[in-house]
C-alpha positions in Angstrom: -10.7 23.3 -10.1 -8.0 21.1 -9.4 -8.4 18.2 -7.0 -6.3 19.1 -3.9 -3.2 17.5 -3.0 -3.4 14.0 -1.1 -7.2 13.6 -2.5 -9.0 10.8 -2.3 -10.7 9.7 -5.7 -13.3 7.4 -5.0 -14.5 6.2 -1.5 -14.7 2.4 -0.9 -15.3 2.1 2.6 -15.6 3.4 5.9 -13.6 2.8 8.9 -14.7 3.6 12.5 -12.2 3.8 15.4 -12.2 5.0 18.9 -10.0 7.8 20.1 -8.3 6.7 22.9 -8.6 9.9 24.8 -11.8 11.0 27.1 -12.6 14.5 25.3 -13.7 15.7 21.8 -11.3 18.9 22.9 -8.1 16.5 23.3 -8.5 15.1 19.9 -9.2 17.7 17.8 -6.1 19.4 19.4 -4.3 16.7 18.6 -5.3 16.4 15.1 -3.4 19.9 14.7 0.2 18.1 15.5 2.6 17.9 12.8 2.7 14.7 11.3 -1.0 13.8 13.5 -3.2 11.1 12.3 -6.5 12.0 11.9 -10.2 11.2 10.6 -12.8 12.9 8.6 -15.2 12.6 11.4 -15.3 12.7 15.2 -18.2 12.0 17.3 -18.3 13.3 20.8 -19.6 11.1 23.9 -22.8 13.3 23.6 -23.5 12.4 20.4 -22.2 15.8 18.7 -20.6 15.1 15.3 -17.9 17.5 13.7 -16.4 17.0 10.4 -12.7 17.3 10.9 -11.5 16.9 6.8 -12.8 17.1 3.7 -14.6 13.4 2.6 -12.3 14.1 -0.5 -9.3 14.8 1.4 -6.8 11.5 2.3 -6.5 11.7 6.3 -4.3 9.1 8.0 -6.3 7.0 9.9 -5.8 3.3 9.0 -2.6 1.3 9.9 -1.1 -1.5 7.9 -3.7 -3.5 6.3 -4.2 -7.0 7.3 -5.1 -9.8 4.6 -8.9 -9.7 3.7 -8.5 -12.9 1.9 -7.5 -14.6 5.1 -10.6 -13.6 6.9 -13.1 -14.2 3.8 -11.1 -17.8 3.4 -10.3 -17.2 -0.1 -6.4 -16.7 -0.4 -4.9 -18.2 -3.4 -2.1 -20.5 -2.5 0.5 -17.7 -3.8 -1.0 -15.4 -1.1 -0.9 -18.3 1.7 2.3 -19.0 1.1 3.7 -15.1 1.1 1.4 -14.7 4.7 3.2 -17.9 6.2 6.2 -15.6 8.1 4.3 -12.8 10.2 5.4 -9.8 8.3 2.8 -6.7 8.9 4.7 -4.6 6.1 5.0 -7.4 3.5 1.5 -8.1 4.3 0.4 -4.3 3.9 2.5 -3.9 0.7 0.6 -7.0 -1.1 -2.6 -5.9 0.1 -2.4 -2.6 -1.0 -1.5 -3.4 -4.5 -4.8 -5.1 -5.0 -7.8 -3.2 -6.2 -11.2 -2.7 -3.6 -13.0 -4.9 -2.6 -10.3 -7.5 -2.8 -8.5 -5.9 0.1 -9.9 -3.8 3.1 -10.2 0.1 2.7 -7.0 2.1 3.3 -6.0 5.8 3.7 -6.3 6.4 0.1 -10.2 5.4 -0.2 -11.8 5.5 3.2 -13.7 7.9 5.2 -12.5 7.7 8.9 -15.0 8.2 11.7 -13.7 8.7 15.4 -15.7 7.8 18.4 -14.3 9.9 21.6 -13.5 7.1 23.8 -10.7 6.1 26.2 -8.8 3.0 27.1 -9.6 2.1 30.5 -6.8 0.6 33.1 -7.2 -2.7 32.0 -6.6 -2.1 28.4 -10.2 -2.1 27.1 -11.7 0.6 25.1 -14.5 2.3 27.0 -18.1 1.6 25.9 -19.5 3.5 23.0 -22.5 5.8 24.3 -26.0 5.5 22.9 -25.9 9.0 21.8 -22.7 8.0 20.0 -24.1 5.0 18.5 -27.1 7.1 17.4 -25.0 9.4 15.9 -22.5 7.0 14.0 -25.6 4.9 12.5 -26.9 8.2 11.2 -23.4 9.3 9.6 -22.7 5.9 8.1 -26.0 5.7 6.7 -25.6 9.3 5.2 -22.0 8.4 3.8 -23.4 5.3 2.4 -25.8 6.7 0.4 -24.3 9.8 -0.7 -21.2 8.2 -1.6 -22.7 4.4 -2.5 -20.7 2.5 0.0 -22.2 -0.6 0.4 -22.7 -1.9 3.9 -20.3 -4.5 3.4 -17.5 -2.1 3.3 -18.0 -0.9 6.9 -15.7 -1.7 9.2 -14.5 -1.6 12.9 -10.6 -0.4 12.8 -9.3 -3.9 14.4 -10.7 -5.7 11.5 -9.0 -4.0 9.1 -5.3 -3.4 10.9 -3.6 -4.5 13.6 -4.9 -2.5 16.6 -6.6 -3.2 20.1 -9.5 -5.6 19.6 -11.9 -3.7 21.9 -11.6 -0.7 19.8 -14.9 0.3 18.9 -16.3 -2.7 20.0 -19.4 -1.7 21.0 -20.1 0.7 18.4 -23.2 0.0 16.3 -24.4 1.3 12.5 
């Protein structure tokens, strides 16, 4: 059987997100919109887990990648020179050309897990529930075992891309 269009050939990481909405129904509905982003799994506030895409299908859940070498303090002089001017598109292009795990996991090679959670009036995401944390811990563990994803390759979305730093801040796995 041929691989599906936009297939993920090898999973190198897991990215944990929060939806920004307050219900699973609103997220599931938004995934149906043309050009919508999405993830492979959605975890409701009560801990219910929904698989929304095959783990072998590419989903659009990661934005422009940050330079992993900066965080890990291992950039080459050439990389540092290229990063001197703030240019997220150029940084993403530079990172995308690298093999994993020299770069963060991307849409092409990661599993996305969304936790239902809205952004509060102060711009901070609401806390993840204990039921969600139990489910995300179980799900991450199962994906790691099944697809041989090392614990070093599981990230919160703001770690790998430019996003609200409070997203999934209270998630544990």
